Residue, then its C-alpha position, 0 to 999 in steps of 0.5 A: m500500500s502507498t502512504v497513508e495520511i491521517c488528518r484530523l477533521g474539524p468545523g468546515d470539513e463536512d464535505a470530507v466526511l460526506a465524501a467518505r460515505v462508503l466508510f460509514d454504516e449509513a450515509p452521514r447526515p449533514d446536520a449531525t456531521r456539522r454538529f459532531l465536527s463543531e464540538p471541541t471534545h468530539h474528534l474524527l480522524l480520516a485516513s486517506d491514500d496518497a491520491g486522497a481516497p478515504l481508507g478509514f476513520v476513527t471517532g473519539v469523544e472525550t468524557t469527563h467525570p468529577d472524580k475521574g478526570t477526562e478519558m477518550f471513548l473510541y466511538e467507532l473505527s472503520v476501514d475500507e474492506g480493500a485497505r484492511r490488514r494493512g495497518v490502517g486501523r492500527s494507525l488510526v487508533e494510535a493517532l487517536a491515542v496520541l491526540a487523547r494524551e495531548r488533550g490530557c486524557y488519562a485513559m482511552w477505551v472502546g467496547t466491541e463484540p467478543d467475536n469481532e476478532a479483527a477489531r480485537r487484533t487491531y486494538a491489541r496491536a495499537g497497544g490496547r489490553e482487554t479487561p474482563a467483560h462488561l455488560i452494556v445496557e441500552w435505551e432506545l429513545g426513538p428516532p433522531 
């Protein structure tokens, strides 16, 4: 694979997100994209090849608690199928960890399914360590 460039997107980069639509589960919504990129504690890092084609992204959200400080929640990682197993995902996760340190986060965490071997390998290669299983509780709050 040629070189991979990782760029941190922010306000005004909505078109770059919309152009990377293939990497998302659903088409990015312009209003949600604009809001996400405008939040100073929300981060979207986009990996592109040397021709500018999107290869993957990682999103992170800083969460702060009064008795814990701030940690980075790795919200989502996506790598184009043709770019998988080439270090793109690991590079994105490592770049988010660097950003988290720069932003003063004391930790970074992500949840994934136990049978998602690709994600688990990627996170381990990027320096993550698994902890005992946790239970996730969700609330369906209606349409966005």
